[in-house]
C-alpha positions as CSV (number, residue, x, y, z in Angstrom):
1,M,-0.1,0.2,0.2
2,K,1.1,3.6,-1.0
3,V,0.1,6.6,1.0
4,K,1.5,9.9,-0.2
5,G,4.5,8.9,-1.2
6,R,5.3,6.4,1.1
7,V,5.3,2.8,1.5
8,C,2.9,1.4,4.2
9,V,2.1,-2.3,5.6
10,L,-0.8,-2.7,7.5
11,I,0.0,-4.9,10.9
12,G,-1.0,-8.4,9.2
13,E,1.8,-7.7,6.7
14,L,4.1,-6.8,9.1
15,S,3.6,-9.5,11.4
16,R,3.8,-11.7,8.3
17,R,7.4,-10.1,7.3
18,T,8.6,-10.2,10.8
19,G,7.4,-13.6,12.2
20,V,6.0,-11.1,15.4
21,H,2.2,-12.1,16.1
22,T,0.2,-8.8,15.7
23,H,-0.5,-8.7,19.3
24,Q,3.1,-8.5,20.1
25,L,3.2,-5.6,17.5
26,R,0.2,-4.0,19.4
27,Y,2.1,-4.4,22.8
28,Y,5.5,-2.8,21.1
29,E,3.0,0.2,19.8
30,A,1.5,0.4,23.5
31,R,5.2,0.6,25.1
32,G,6.1,3.4,22.6
33,L,8.4,1.2,20.7
34,L,6.5,1.4,17.6
35,E,4.5,4.1,15.8
36,P,2.2,3.3,13.2
37,H,0.0,6.0,11.5
38,R,-3.5,5.5,11.3
39,G,-5.4,5.6,8.0
40,A,-8.9,7.0,7.4
41,N,-10.5,3.6,8.0
42,G,-8.6,3.4,11.4
43,Y,-6.4,0.5,10.5
44,R,-2.9,0.6,11.6
45,E,-0.3,1.8,8.4
46,Y,3.6,1.1,9.2
47,T,6.2,2.3,7.1
48,G,8.8,0.5,5.7
49,D,11.6,0.9,8.6
50,A,8.8,-1.0,10.6
51,V,10.4,-4.2,9.6
52,L,13.9,-2.8,10.7
53,T,12.5,-1.6,14.0
54,V,11.0,-4.7,14.9
55,T,14.1,-6.8,14.2
56,Q,16.1,-4.2,16.5
57,I,13.4,-4.9,19.3
58,R,13.3,-8.5,19.0
59,R,17.6,-8.8,19.1
60,L,17.4,-6.2,22.1
61,L,14.6,-8.2,23.8
62,E,16.9,-11.5,23.6
63,A,19.5,-9.8,25.2
64,G,17.3,-9.5,28.2
65,L,16.2,-5.8,28.0
66,S,13.1,-4.9,28.9
67,T,10.8,-2.7,26.7
68,E,11.3,0.3,29.0
69,E,15.1,-0.1,28.6
70,I,14.4,-0.7,25.1
71,A,12.4,2.7,24.4
72,Y,15.1,4.7,25.8
73,L,18.1,2.8,23.6
74,L,15.9,2.4,20.3
75,P,16.5,6.0,19.1
76,C,20.4,5.6,19.2
77,A,19.8,1.9,17.5
78,T,21.1,1.5,13.7
79,G,21.0,-1.4,11.6
80,A,19.3,-4.9,12.1
81,A,22.0,-6.2,14.9
82,P,21.3,-3.1,16.2
83,E,24.5,-1.1,16.5
84,L,23.9,1.2,19.4
85,E,25.6,5.1,19.4
86,A,28.1,4.9,22.1
87,C,27.3,7.3,25.0
88,D,28.1,7.1,28.8
89,E,24.0,7.0,29.6
90,L,23.5,4.0,27.0
91,L,26.2,2.3,28.8
92,E,24.9,3.0,32.2
93,V,21.8,1.1,31.2
94,L,23.6,-1.8,29.4
95,R,25.9,-2.2,32.5
96,A,23.1,-2.0,34.9
97,R,21.0,-4.9,33.0
98,L,23.8,-6.9,33.0
99,H,24.5,-6.4,36.4
100,G,21.1,-7.7,37.2
101,L,21.3,-10.6,35.0
102,D,24.4,-11.9,36.9
103,D,22.8,-11.3,40.4
104,H,19.6,-13.3,39.2
105,I,22.0,-15.9,38.2
106,G,23.7,-16.1,41.4
107,T,20.5,-16.4,42.9
108,L,19.4,-19.3,40.6
109,V,22.9,-21.0,41.0
110,R,22.2,-20.7,45.3
111,S,18.7,-22.0,44.9
112,R,19.9,-25.0,42.7
113,Q,22.4,-26.2,45.1
114,A,20.1,-25.6,48.0
115,L,17.4,-27.8,45.9
116,H,20.2,-30.8,45.5
117,G,20.8,-30.3,49.3
118,I,17.4,-31.1,49.8
119,I,16.9,-33.7,47.6
120,D,20.0,-35.5,49.0
121,T,18.8,-35.4,52.3
122,V,15.3,-36.8,51.2
123,E,17.2,-39.5,49.6
124,R,19.1,-40.4,52.7
125,N,16.2,-40.6,54.8
126,L,14.4,-43.5,52.6
127,P,14.1,-47.1,53.7
128,A,17.2,-48.8,51.9
129,E,14.4,-50.6,50.0
130,Q,13.1,-47.6,48.4
131,R,16.5,-45.8,47.5
132,G,17.2,-45.8,43.7
133,C,13.7,-47.2,43.0
134,G,11.7,-44.7,40.7
135,S,14.0,-41.7,41.9
136,V,16.2,-40.8,39.1
137,R,18.1,-37.9,40.2
138,P,19.2,-35.5,37.2
139,E,22.8,-35.1,36.5
140,P,23.9,-31.4,37.5
141,T,24.8,-29.3,34.4
142,P,27.7,-27.2,35.0
143,A,27.0,-23.7,36.2
């Protein structure tokens, strides 16, 4: 579809081109990450750069960033990777997110160790005839 010299796609076409469900695209719009124009019929009309923007959003989400953080970073993004313009504020946001992920990983590792301890205790308290019967303990995965 072409409107006043610009190529536009409707939400279904943007969904097809990006592989992102329409409800997710509407969510990105609600979070201020996508800004479609509204046609006379009220339909969302996305410009050609919306495919790139959705690709950038998806990649930043994969990096563990929140939509709030992405809204802050997106104006600095170029290309599909995306590459982000270097600046102190940007680095602060990214480093804070990385620190949060490291903290979360540490919490998960401690929880996993505690759960292994509980399982070991329960297994030691089982009567001898029940040990190994139906209780298969998964091998721990390296942290």
